[in-house]
DSSP file (Angstrom, degrees, kcal/mol; ACC not computed):
  #  RESIDUE AA STRUCTURE BP1 BP2  ACC     N-H-->O    O-->H-N    N-H-->O    O-->H-N    TCO  KAPPA ALPHA  PHI   PSI    X-CA   Y-CA   Z-CA
    1    1 A M     >        0   0    0      0, 0.0     4,-2.3     0, 0.0     5,-0.2   0.000 360.0 360.0 360.0 -40.9   40.4   17.3    3.4
    2    2 A L  H  >  +     0   0    0      1,-0.2     4,-2.6     2,-0.2     5,-0.2   0.862 360.0  54.9 -63.5 -34.4   41.6   14.8    6.0
    3    3 A K  H  > S+     0   0    0      2,-0.2     4,-2.2     1,-0.2    -1,-0.2   0.900 108.3  48.5 -64.5 -39.9   40.5   17.2    8.8
    4    4 A I  H  > S+     0   0    0      2,-0.2     4,-2.4     1,-0.2    -2,-0.2   0.920 112.2  48.1 -66.6 -44.3   37.0   17.3    7.3
    5    5 A I  H  X S+     0   0    0     -4,-2.3     4,-2.4     1,-0.2    -2,-0.2   0.919 112.0  50.2 -62.1 -43.4   36.8   13.5    7.1
    6    6 A G  H  X S+     0   0    0     -4,-2.6     4,-2.4     1,-0.2    -2,-0.2   0.896 110.6  49.7 -61.1 -40.9   38.1   13.2   10.6
    7    7 A L  H  X S+     0   0    0     -4,-2.2     4,-2.6     2,-0.2    -2,-0.2   0.900 109.9  50.6 -65.0 -42.1   35.5   15.7   11.8
    8    8 A V  H  X S+     0   0    0     -4,-2.4     4,-2.3     2,-0.2    -2,-0.2   0.915 112.1  47.3 -62.2 -43.9   32.7   13.8   10.0
    9    9 A I  H  X S+     0   0    0     -4,-2.4     4,-2.1     2,-0.2    -2,-0.2   0.926 112.2  49.9 -63.6 -45.0   33.8   10.6   11.6
   10   10 A L  H  X S+     0   0    0     -4,-2.4     4,-2.0     1,-0.2    -2,-0.2   0.916 112.1  47.4 -60.4 -44.8   34.0   12.1   15.1
   11   11 A L  H  X S+     0   0    0     -4,-2.6     4,-2.6     1,-0.2     5,-0.2   0.880 109.0  53.9 -65.5 -38.4   30.5   13.7   14.7
   12   12 A S  H  X S+     0   0    0     -4,-2.3     4,-2.1     1,-0.2    -1,-0.2   0.895 109.5  48.3 -65.8 -37.5   29.0   10.4   13.5
   13   13 A F  H  X S+     0   0    0     -4,-2.1     4,-2.6     2,-0.2    -1,-0.2   0.904 110.9  51.6 -64.9 -40.9   30.4    8.6   16.6
   14   14 A A  H  X S+     0   0    0     -4,-2.0     4,-2.1     1,-0.2    -2,-0.2   0.924 113.1  43.7 -62.8 -45.3   29.1   11.3   18.9
   15   15 A F  H  X S+     0   0    0     -4,-2.6     4,-2.0     2,-0.2    -1,-0.2   0.873 113.0  52.3 -69.4 -35.9   25.6   11.1   17.4
   16   16 A H  H  X S+     0   0    0     -4,-2.1     4,-1.2    -5,-0.2    -2,-0.2   0.923 111.2  46.6 -64.1 -44.5   25.7    7.3   17.4
   17   17 A T  H  X S+     0   0    0     -4,-2.6     4,-1.3     1,-0.2     3,-0.3   0.901 111.2  52.1 -63.7 -41.4   26.6    7.2   21.1
   18   18 A Q  H  < S+     0   0    0     -4,-2.1    -1,-0.2     1,-0.2    -2,-0.2   0.866 106.4  53.8 -64.7 -35.6   23.9    9.8   21.9
   19   19 A A  H  < S+     0   0    0     -4,-2.0    -1,-0.2     1,-0.2    -2,-0.2   0.806 106.5  53.6 -67.7 -28.9   21.3    7.6   20.1
   20   20 A Q  H  < S+     0   0    0     -4,-1.2    89,-1.6    -3,-0.3    -1,-0.2   0.786 100.0  72.2 -76.7 -28.6   22.3    4.6   22.3
   21   21 A T  B  <  -A  108   0A   0     -4,-1.3     2,-0.3    -3,-0.2    87,-0.2  -0.499  68.0-153.7 -89.2 159.8   21.9    6.5   25.6
   22   22 A T        -     0   0    0     85,-0.8     2,-0.2    -2,-0.2    85,-0.2  -0.948  28.0 -98.0-130.9 148.7   18.5    7.4   27.1
   23   23 A R        -     0   0    0     -2,-0.3     3,-0.4     1,-0.1     6,-0.3  -0.505  28.5-160.0 -65.8 131.6   17.5   10.2   29.5
   24   24 A C  S    S+     0   0    0     -2,-0.2    63,-0.4     1,-0.2    -1,-0.1   0.187  72.4  84.6 -99.1  15.2   17.3    8.7   33.0
   25   25 A D  S    S+     0   0    0     61,-0.1     2,-0.3    57,-0.1    -1,-0.2   0.320  88.9  44.3-103.1   9.6   15.1   11.4   34.4
   26   26 A S  S >  S-     0   0    0     -3,-0.4     3,-1.0    59,-0.1     4,-0.1  -0.970  80.2-116.0-146.6 162.3   11.7   10.0   33.4
   27   27 A L  G >  S+     0   0    0     28,-0.5     3,-2.0    -2,-0.3     4,-0.3   0.602  97.3  88.9 -74.4 -10.3    9.9    6.7   33.3
   28   28 A G  G >  S+     0   0    0      1,-0.3     3,-1.1     2,-0.2    -1,-0.2   0.835  81.3  59.4 -55.2 -32.9    9.8    6.8   29.5
   29   29 A A  G <  S+     0   0    0     -3,-1.0    -1,-0.3    -6,-0.3     3,-0.2   0.660 107.3  47.1 -69.5 -15.7   13.2    5.0   29.5
   30   30 A L  G X  S+     0   0    0     -3,-2.0     3,-2.3     1,-0.1     4,-0.4   0.257  72.3 111.6-110.8  11.0   11.6    2.1   31.3
   31   31 A S  G X   +     0   0    0     -3,-1.1     3,-1.2     1,-0.3    -1,-0.1   0.764  68.1  69.6 -59.3 -25.3    8.4    1.6   29.3
   32   32 A W  G 3  S+     0   0    0      1,-0.2    -1,-0.3    -3,-0.2    -2,-0.1   0.657  87.5  67.6 -68.0 -14.2    9.8   -1.8   28.0
   33   33 A L  G <  S+     0   0    0     -3,-2.3    17,-0.3    16,-0.0    -1,-0.2   0.774  73.3 108.8 -73.6 -26.0    9.4   -3.2   31.6
   34   34 A V    <   +     0   0    0     -3,-1.2     2,-0.3    -4,-0.4    17,-0.2  -0.286  61.9  48.8 -59.7 128.9    5.6   -3.0   31.4
   35   35 A G  E    S-B   50   0B   0     15,-2.3    15,-2.5     2,-0.1     2,-0.5  -0.841  94.8 -53.1 136.6-172.6    4.0   -6.5   31.2
   36   36 A D  E     -B   49   0B   0     -2,-0.3   118,-0.5    13,-0.2     2,-0.3  -0.917  48.7-172.0-108.4 121.0    4.2   -9.9   32.8
   37   37 A W  E     -B   48   0B   0     11,-3.1    11,-2.5    -2,-0.5     2,-0.3  -0.869   4.1-175.3-113.2 143.2    7.6  -11.5   33.1
   38   38 A S  E     -BC  47 152B   0    114,-2.5   114,-2.2    -2,-0.3     2,-0.3  -0.980  13.0-173.1-141.9 154.9    8.3  -15.1   34.2
   39   39 A S  E     -B   46   0B   0      7,-2.3     7,-3.0    -2,-0.3     2,-0.4  -0.993   9.4-170.0-143.0 140.7   11.2  -17.4   35.0
   40   40 A K  E     +B   45   0B   0     -2,-0.3     5,-0.2     5,-0.2     2,-0.2  -0.993  10.4 166.7-141.1 132.9   11.2  -21.1   35.8
   41   41 A S        -     0   0    0      3,-3.1    26,-0.0    -2,-0.4    -2,-0.0  -0.622  57.0 -86.9-122.6-172.9   13.7  -23.5   37.1
   42   42 A S  S    S+     0   0    0     -2,-0.2     3,-0.1     1,-0.2    -2,-0.0   0.728 127.4  27.8 -70.1 -19.6   13.4  -27.1   38.4
   43   43 A K  S    S+     0   0    0      1,-0.2    24,-2.7    24,-0.1    25,-0.6   0.736 121.2  36.3-110.6 -31.9   12.8  -25.6   41.9
   44   44 A L  E     - D   0  66B   0     22,-0.2    -3,-3.1    23,-0.1     2,-0.4  -0.907  47.9-159.5-131.8 151.9   11.2  -22.2   41.5
   45   45 A K  E     -BD  40  65B   0     20,-2.0    20,-3.3    -2,-0.3     2,-0.5  -0.998  20.4-167.8-124.6 126.4    8.9  -20.1   39.4
   46   46 A I  E     -BD  39  64B   0     -7,-3.0    -7,-2.3    -2,-0.4     2,-0.4  -0.955   4.0-172.4-120.2 131.0    9.3  -16.4   39.6
   47   47 A N  E     -BD  38  63B   0     16,-2.6    16,-2.4    -2,-0.5     2,-0.4  -0.961   5.9-179.1-121.7 140.1    6.9  -13.8   38.2
   48   48 A E  E     -BD  37  62B   0    -11,-2.5   -11,-3.1    -2,-0.4     2,-0.4  -0.981   8.5-173.8-137.2 126.0    7.3  -10.1   38.0
   49   49 A S  E     -BD  36  61B   0     12,-2.6    12,-2.0    -2,-0.4     2,-0.4  -0.950   3.8-172.8-124.0 140.7    4.6   -7.8   36.6
   50   50 A W  E     -BD  35  60B   0    -15,-2.5   -15,-2.3    -2,-0.4     2,-0.3  -0.990   2.4-178.4-131.0 139.6    4.6   -4.1   35.8
   51   51 A K  E     - D   0  59B   0      8,-2.6     8,-2.5    -2,-0.4     2,-0.6  -0.996  30.0-117.7-136.7 147.1    1.8   -1.8   34.8
   52   52 A K  E     + D   0  58B   0     -2,-0.3     6,-0.2     6,-0.2     3,-0.1  -0.705  29.9 173.1 -83.3 120.8    1.8    1.9   33.9
   53   53 A I  E     -     0   0B   0      4,-2.3     2,-0.3    -2,-0.6     5,-0.2   0.826  69.7 -26.6 -91.8 -42.1   -0.4    3.8   36.3
   54   54 A S  E >  S- D   0  57B   0      3,-2.2     3,-0.7     0, 0.0    -1,-0.4  -0.898  76.2 -82.3-155.9-179.0    0.5    7.3   35.0
   55   55 A N  T 3  S+     0   0    0     -2,-0.3   -28,-0.5     1,-0.2   -27,-0.1   0.702 131.7  39.8 -66.5 -17.5    3.4    9.0   33.3
   56   56 A Q  T 3  S+     0   0    0      1,-0.2    26,-2.6   -30,-0.1     2,-0.4   0.431 114.9  53.0-109.6  -1.6    5.1    9.3   36.7
   57   57 A T  E <   +DE  54  81B   0     -3,-0.7    -4,-2.3    24,-0.2    -3,-2.2  -0.984  47.3 178.4-144.2 129.7    4.2    5.9   38.3
   58   58 A Y  E     -DE  52  80B   0     22,-2.4    22,-2.7    -2,-0.4     2,-0.4  -0.976  18.6-152.1-118.4 141.0    4.5    2.2   37.4
   59   59 A E  E     +DE  51  79B   0     -8,-2.5    -8,-2.6    -2,-0.4     2,-0.3  -0.913  17.1 179.8-113.4 143.5    3.3   -0.4   39.8
   60   60 A G  E     -DE  50  78B   0     18,-2.9    18,-2.6    -2,-0.4     2,-0.3  -0.883  16.2-160.1-137.5 167.9    4.8   -3.9   40.0
   61   61 A H  E     -DE  49  77B   0    -12,-2.0   -12,-2.6    -2,-0.3     2,-0.4  -0.983   6.7-166.4-149.3 136.7    4.5   -7.1   41.9
   62   62 A G  E     +DE  48  76B   0     14,-2.6    14,-2.5    -2,-0.3     2,-0.4  -0.979   6.8 179.0-127.2 141.5    6.9  -10.0   42.2
   63   63 A E  E     -DE  47  75B   0    -16,-2.4   -16,-2.6    -2,-0.4     2,-0.5  -0.999  15.1-156.2-140.3 142.0    6.3  -13.5   43.5
   64   64 A T  E     -DE  46  74B   0     10,-2.7     9,-3.1    -2,-0.4    10,-1.3  -0.982  15.8-163.5-118.0 123.7    8.5  -16.6   43.9
   65   65 A Y  E     -DE  45  72B   0    -20,-3.3   -20,-2.0    -2,-0.5     2,-0.6  -0.855  16.5-135.0-107.5 138.9    6.8  -20.0   44.0
   66   66 A S  E  >> -DE  44  71B   0      5,-2.9     4,-1.3    -2,-0.4     5,-1.0  -0.835  10.2-160.8 -87.3 122.6    8.3  -23.2   45.2
   67   67 A I  T  45S+     0   0    0    -24,-2.7    -1,-0.2    -2,-0.6   -23,-0.1   0.874  90.3  53.8 -70.5 -36.6    7.5  -25.9   42.7
   68   68 A K  T  45S+     0   0    0    -25,-0.6    -1,-0.2     1,-0.2   -24,-0.1   0.928 121.2  28.1 -63.9 -47.2    8.1  -28.6   45.3
   69   69 A T  T  45S-     0   0    0      2,-0.2    -1,-0.2     0, 0.0    -2,-0.2   0.543  98.9-134.2 -94.2  -7.2    5.7  -27.2   47.9
   70   70 A D  T  <5 +     0   0    0     -4,-1.3     2,-0.3     1,-0.2    -3,-0.2   0.907  66.7 104.3  55.3  47.8    3.4  -25.6   45.4
   71   71 A R  E   <S-E   66   0B   0     -5,-1.0    -5,-2.9    -7,-0.0     2,-0.4  -0.982  79.6 -89.2-151.5 162.7    3.2  -22.3   47.4
   72   72 A V  E     -E   65   0B   0     -2,-0.3    -7,-0.3    -7,-0.2     3,-0.1  -0.590  33.0-179.2 -73.6 127.0    4.4  -18.7   47.4
   73   73 A V  E     +     0   0B   0     -9,-3.1     2,-0.3    -2,-0.4    -8,-0.2   0.639  68.6   4.3-102.5 -19.6    7.7  -18.5   49.3
   74   74 A S  E     -E   64   0B   0    -10,-1.3   -10,-2.7     2,-0.0    -1,-0.4  -0.972  60.3-175.4-160.3 152.9    8.2  -14.7   48.9
   75   75 A A  E     -E   63   0B   0     -2,-0.3    19,-0.6   -12,-0.2     2,-0.3  -0.988   3.1-170.7-147.3 152.8    6.4  -11.7   47.5
   76   76 A E  E     -EF  62  93B   0    -14,-2.5   -14,-2.6    -2,-0.3     2,-0.5  -0.998  18.9-138.3-146.1 146.8    7.1   -8.1   47.0
   77   77 A T  E     -EF  61  92B   0     15,-2.2    15,-2.9    -2,-0.3     2,-0.3  -0.908  29.3-164.9-102.8 132.4    5.2   -5.0   46.0
   78   78 A L  E     -EF  60  91B   0    -18,-2.6   -18,-2.9    -2,-0.5     2,-0.3  -0.845  12.1-178.7-121.7 152.6    7.2   -2.7   43.6
   79   79 A R  E     -EF  59  90B   0     11,-2.0    11,-3.4    -2,-0.3     2,-0.5  -0.972  14.2-158.5-151.4 136.5    6.8    0.8   42.4
   80   80 A L  E     -EF  58  89B   0    -22,-2.7   -22,-2.4    -2,-0.3     2,-0.4  -0.975  21.8-176.4-111.8 127.6    8.7    3.1   40.0
   81   81 A V  E     -EF  57  88B   0      7,-2.6     7,-2.7    -2,-0.5     2,-0.6  -0.987  21.5-148.5-132.6 132.2    8.2    6.8   40.6
   82   82 A E  E     + F   0  87B   0    -26,-2.6     2,-0.4    -2,-0.4     5,-0.2  -0.884  29.7 167.6 -96.8 120.6    9.4    9.8   38.7
   83   83 A M  E >   - F   0  86B   0      3,-3.0     3,-1.8    -2,-0.6    -2,-0.1  -0.993  59.9 -17.5-138.8 128.8    9.9   12.8   41.1
   84   84 A S  T 3  S-     0   0    0     -2,-0.4     3,-0.1     1,-0.3    -1,-0.1   0.835 127.7 -47.5  49.5  42.7   11.7   16.1   40.6
   85   85 A G  T 3  S+     0   0    0      1,-0.3     2,-0.3   -60,-0.2    -1,-0.3   0.639 122.3  95.5  77.7  14.0   13.6   14.9   37.5
   86   86 A E  E <   -F   83   0B   0     -3,-1.8    -3,-3.0   -61,-0.0     2,-0.4  -0.921  64.0-135.2-131.9 159.8   14.7   11.6   39.1
   87   87 A V  E     -F   82   0B   0    -63,-0.4    17,-2.8    -2,-0.3     2,-0.4  -0.952  18.8-168.9-119.3 136.1   13.4    8.1   39.1
   88   88 A F  E     -FG  81 103B   0     -7,-2.7    -7,-2.6    -2,-0.4     2,-0.5  -0.948  13.9-148.5-126.5 145.5   13.1    5.8   42.1
   89   89 A Y  E     -FG  80 102B   0     13,-3.2    13,-2.5    -2,-0.4     2,-0.5  -0.958  16.6-165.1-110.5 122.3   12.4    2.1   42.5
   90   90 A F  E     -FG  79 101B   0    -11,-3.4   -11,-2.0    -2,-0.5     2,-0.5  -0.940   4.0-171.3-112.7 131.5   10.6    1.2   45.7
   91   91 A A  E     -FG  78 100B   0      9,-2.2     9,-2.8    -2,-0.5     2,-0.6  -0.986   5.6-165.8-123.9 125.0   10.4   -2.4   46.9
   92   92 A K  E     +F   77   0B   0    -15,-2.9   -15,-2.2    -2,-0.5     2,-0.3  -0.946  17.9 171.1-111.4 114.8    8.2   -3.5   49.8
   93   93 A V  E >   -F   76   0B   0     -2,-0.6     3,-1.6     5,-0.3   -17,-0.1  -0.823  45.0-110.4-120.1 160.2    9.1   -7.0   51.1
   94   94 A A  T 3  S+     0   0    0    -19,-0.6   -18,-0.1    -2,-0.3    -1,-0.1   0.804 113.2  60.4 -60.4 -31.7    7.9   -8.8   54.2
   95   95 A S  T 3  S+     0   0    0      2,-0.0     2,-0.4     1,-0.0    -1,-0.3   0.571 100.7  61.5 -77.8  -7.9   11.2   -8.6   56.0
   96   96 A N    <   -     0   0    0     -3,-1.6    -3,-0.1     1,-0.1     4,-0.1  -0.969  69.4-148.7-121.6 134.6   11.2   -4.8   56.0
   97   97 A E  S    S+     0   0    0     -2,-0.4    -1,-0.1    -5,-0.1    -2,-0.0   0.892  86.5  33.1 -65.1 -40.0    8.6   -2.6   57.7
   98   98 A L  S    S-     0   0    0      1,-0.1    -5,-0.3    -7,-0.0    -7,-0.1  -0.786  98.5 -89.9-114.7 158.4    8.9    0.2   55.1
   99   99 A P        -     0   0    0      0, 0.0     2,-0.5     0, 0.0    -7,-0.2  -0.335  39.1-127.2 -62.3 149.3    9.6    0.1   51.4
  100  100 A I  E     -G   91   0B   0     -9,-2.8    -9,-2.2    -4,-0.1     2,-0.4  -0.865  21.3-142.5 -99.5 132.0   13.3    0.3   50.4
  101  101 A A  E     -G   90   0B   0     -2,-0.5     2,-0.4   -11,-0.2   -11,-0.2  -0.793  16.2-174.4-100.2 137.0   14.1    3.1   47.9
  102  102 A F  E     -G   89   0B   0    -13,-2.5   -13,-3.2    -2,-0.4     2,-0.4  -0.995  18.8-136.5-126.4 134.1   16.7    2.7   45.1
  103  103 A K  E     -GH  88 115B   0     12,-2.5    12,-2.3    -2,-0.4     2,-0.6  -0.736  21.2-115.5 -93.4 137.3   17.7    5.6   42.8
  104  104 A L  E     + H   0 114B   0    -17,-2.8   -17,-0.3    -2,-0.4    10,-0.3  -0.601  40.1 170.9 -68.5 116.8   18.0    5.2   39.1
  105  105 A I  E     +     0   0B   0      8,-2.9     2,-0.3    -2,-0.6    -1,-0.2   0.670  58.4   5.9-106.6 -21.6   21.7    5.9   38.5
  106  106 A S  E     + H   0 113B   0      7,-1.3     7,-2.4   -83,-0.1    -1,-0.3  -0.989  59.4 173.1-158.7 153.5   22.2    4.9   34.9
  107  107 A C  E     + H   0 112B   0     -2,-0.3   -85,-0.8     5,-0.2     2,-0.2  -0.990   8.3 179.0-158.2 154.5   20.3    3.8   31.8
  108  108 A T  B     -A   21   0A   0      3,-2.5     3,-0.3    -2,-0.3   -87,-0.2  -0.708  59.7 -75.4-134.2-171.0   20.5    3.1   28.1
  109  109 A T  S    S+     0   0    0    -89,-1.6   -88,-0.1    -2,-0.2   -89,-0.0   0.844 132.6  20.2 -58.4 -34.4   17.9    1.9   25.7
  110  110 A D  S    S+     0   0    0    -90,-0.2    19,-3.4     1,-0.1     2,-0.4   0.282 117.6  65.3-121.6   8.7   18.0   -1.6   27.1
  111  111 A T  E     + I   0 128B   0     -3,-0.3    -3,-2.5    17,-0.2     2,-0.4  -0.996  46.0 177.5-139.6 136.5   19.6   -1.2   30.6
  112  112 A V  E     -HI 107 127B   0     15,-2.3    15,-2.9    -2,-0.4     2,-0.4  -0.999   8.9-165.7-135.1 139.2   18.6    0.4   33.9
  113  113 A V  E     -HI 106 126B   0     -7,-2.4    -8,-2.9    -2,-0.4    -7,-1.3  -0.989   2.3-170.4-128.1 126.0   20.5    0.4   37.1
  114  114 A F  E     -HI 104 125B   0     11,-2.8    11,-2.3    -2,-0.4     2,-0.4  -0.874  10.3-169.7-112.0 146.8   19.1    1.3   40.5
  115  115 A E  E     +HI 103 124B   0    -12,-2.3   -12,-2.5    -2,-0.3     9,-0.2  -0.997  27.7 172.2-142.9 143.4   21.2    1.7   43.6
  116  116 A N    >   -     0   0    0      7,-2.7     3,-1.5    -2,-0.4   -14,-0.0  -0.744  11.8-176.5-140.9  91.7   20.9    2.2   47.4
  117  117 A S  T 3  S+     0   0    0      1,-0.3     7,-0.1    -2,-0.2     6,-0.1   0.647  80.3  58.7 -68.1 -14.9   24.5    1.9   48.7
  118  118 A K  T 3  S+     0   0    0      5,-0.1    -1,-0.3    -3,-0.0     2,-0.2   0.588  84.6  95.7 -90.6 -10.7   23.3    2.3   52.3
  119  119 A H  S <  S-     0   0    0     -3,-1.5    -3,-0.1     1,-0.1   -19,-0.0  -0.528  74.8-133.7 -79.7 146.9   21.0   -0.8   52.2
  120  120 A D  S    S+     0   0    0      1,-0.3    22,-0.3    -2,-0.2     3,-0.1   0.975  83.2  27.3 -66.4 -55.0   22.4   -4.1   53.5
  121  121 A F  S    S+     0   0    0      1,-0.3    -1,-0.3    20,-0.1     2,-0.1  -0.902 117.4  22.2-161.1 133.0   21.2   -6.2   50.6
  122  122 A P        +     0   0    0      0, 0.0    -1,-0.3     0, 0.0    19,-0.3   0.635  56.3 171.1 -82.6 167.6   20.7   -5.6   47.8
  123  123 A K  S    S+     0   0    0     17,-3.1    -7,-2.7     1,-0.3     2,-0.4   0.656  70.7  32.5-104.5 -28.4   22.6   -2.5   47.0
  124  124 A K  E     -IJ 115 140B   0     16,-2.2    16,-2.3    -9,-0.2     2,-0.4  -0.981  55.3-165.1-134.6 145.1   22.0   -2.6   43.2
  125  125 A L  E     -IJ 114 139B   0    -11,-2.3   -11,-2.8    -2,-0.4     2,-0.5  -0.993  14.7-170.5-125.3 120.8   19.3   -3.8   40.9
  126  126 A H  E     -IJ 113 138B   0     12,-2.6    12,-2.8    -2,-0.4     2,-0.5  -0.952   4.1-168.6-120.3 114.4   20.3   -4.1   37.2
  127  127 A Y  E     -IJ 112 137B   0    -15,-2.9   -15,-2.3    -2,-0.5     2,-0.5  -0.905   7.7-177.7-103.8 126.3   17.7   -4.7   34.5
  128  128 A Q  E     -IJ 111 136B   0      8,-2.4     8,-2.5    -2,-0.5     2,-0.4  -0.978  12.6-154.5-128.5 118.3   19.0   -5.7   31.1
  129  129 A R  E     + J   0 135B   0    -19,-3.4     6,-0.3    -2,-0.5     3,-0.1  -0.780  15.2 175.3 -91.7 133.9   16.7   -6.3   28.1
  130  130 A F  E    S-     0   0B   0      4,-2.7     2,-0.3    -2,-0.4     5,-0.2   0.641  71.1  -7.4-109.1 -23.8   18.1   -8.6   25.4
  131  131 A A  E >  S- J   0 134B   0      3,-1.5     3,-1.3   -21,-0.1    -1,-0.4  -0.920  87.7 -83.5-158.0 175.0   15.1   -8.7   23.1
  132  132 A S  T 3  S+     0   0    0     -2,-0.3     3,-0.0     1,-0.3    20,-0.0   0.743 131.5  32.1 -62.4 -19.3   11.5   -7.5   23.3
  133  133 A N  T 3  S+     0   0    0     21,-0.1    20,-1.5     1,-0.1     2,-0.4   0.228 110.8  70.8-121.7  14.6   10.6  -10.6   25.3
  134  134 A K  E <   +JK 131 152B   0     -3,-1.3    -4,-2.7    18,-0.2    -3,-1.5  -0.996  48.1 154.0-136.4 134.2   13.8  -11.4   27.2
  135  135 A M  E     -JK 129 151B   0     16,-2.0    16,-3.6    -2,-0.4     2,-0.4  -0.986  27.3-142.4-150.5 159.0   15.5   -9.6   30.2
  136  136 A T  E     -JK 128 150B   0     -8,-2.5    -8,-2.4    -2,-0.3     2,-0.5  -0.987   9.2-157.4-122.5 133.9   17.9  -10.4   33.0
  137  137 A V  E     -JK 127 149B   0     12,-2.6    12,-2.4    -2,-0.4     2,-0.5  -0.957   8.5-163.9-109.7 123.0   17.6   -8.9   36.5
  138  138 A T  E     -JK 126 148B   0    -12,-2.8   -12,-2.6    -2,-0.5     2,-0.5  -0.937   1.5-165.6-110.4 124.8   20.8   -8.9   38.5
  139  139 A V  E     +JK 125 147B   0      8,-3.1     8,-2.2    -2,-0.5     2,-0.3  -0.943  20.3 173.2-109.9 120.7   20.5   -8.3   42.2
  140  140 A S  E     +JK 124 146B   0    -16,-2.3   -17,-3.1    -2,-0.5   -16,-2.2  -0.919  17.7 173.4-136.8 158.1   23.8   -7.5   43.9
  141  141 A G    >   -     0   0    0      4,-2.7     3,-1.5     1,-0.4   -20,-0.1  -0.181  58.6  -1.5-128.1-139.8   25.3   -6.5   47.2
  142  142 A E  G >  S+     0   0    0    -22,-0.3     3,-2.4     1,-0.3    -1,-0.4  -0.290 134.2   3.0 -58.2 140.9   28.8   -6.1   48.6
  143  143 A Q  G 3  S-     0   0    0      1,-0.3    -1,-0.3    -3,-0.1     3,-0.1   0.797 127.7 -71.6  47.7  35.1   31.6   -7.1   46.1
  144  144 A D  G <  S+     0   0    0     -3,-1.5    -1,-0.3     1,-0.2     2,-0.3   0.715  86.6 158.9  56.5  25.1   28.8   -7.7   43.5
  145  145 A K    <   +     0   0    0     -3,-2.4    -4,-2.7    -5,-0.1     2,-0.3  -0.602  28.0  83.3 -74.7 138.5   27.7  -10.8   45.4
  146  146 A G  E     - K   0 140B   0     -2,-0.3     2,-0.3    -6,-0.2    -6,-0.2  -0.943  68.1 -82.9 167.4-144.8   24.1  -11.7   44.5
  147  147 A F  E     - K   0 139B   0     -8,-2.2    -8,-3.1    -2,-0.3     2,-0.3  -0.966  20.8-135.1-153.8 164.4   22.1  -13.5   41.8
  148  148 A S  E     - K   0 138B   0     -2,-0.3     2,-0.4   -10,-0.2   -10,-0.2  -0.942   8.6-157.8-126.2 149.2   20.5  -13.1   38.4
  149  149 A I  E     - K   0 137B   0    -12,-2.4   -12,-2.6    -2,-0.3     2,-0.6  -0.996  10.0-147.2-127.7 126.9   17.1  -14.1   37.1
  150  150 A D  E     - K   0 136B   0     -2,-0.4     2,-0.3   -14,-0.2   -14,-0.2  -0.848  23.9-170.2 -94.3 120.8   16.4  -14.6   33.4
  151  151 A F  E     - K   0 135B   0    -16,-3.6   -16,-2.0    -2,-0.6     2,-0.3  -0.782  12.0-169.5-111.9 153.3   12.9  -13.6   32.5
  152  152 A I  E     -CK  38 134B   0   -114,-2.2  -114,-2.5    -2,-0.3     2,-0.3  -0.937   3.9-163.4-131.1 159.4   10.7  -14.0   29.4
  153  153 A T              0   0    0    -20,-1.5  -116,-0.1    -2,-0.3  -118,-0.0  -0.954 360.0 360.0-137.3 157.8    7.4  -12.4   28.5
  154  154 A E              0   0    0   -118,-0.5  -117,-0.1    -2,-0.3   -21,-0.1   0.417 360.0 360.0-103.6 360.0    4.8  -13.4   25.8
């Protein structure tokens, strides 16, 4: 009887863990990103927007505004693409001639991590959803040096 109870407990943990993880080979795991996200501090206002173009492509745009100077200080064009059973994050910024590609390396229901270990900075992009309207994006490089941005959406 104890063996049966142990087996039931083991199986329930296995199914619970499986329910928490998400397949990382399609954009379906990232559908919660779609929308307009914003962050504001005393110095900066940051916006990131995502829209679904197709089942294999999301397009995004990010802008950072200086509140003091009332102007855009940086902007980037973003794209998520599903190709051959993998997902890639492309970021085009003014300082790079070509877009930089990051591969989706892990995901759960509320977390996605993209990585390009050969890029100077950043090397990782970590998106973490905390509620339907709250997420944190952590941008990191060598020895996890970087920064985080807390976003909300309406």
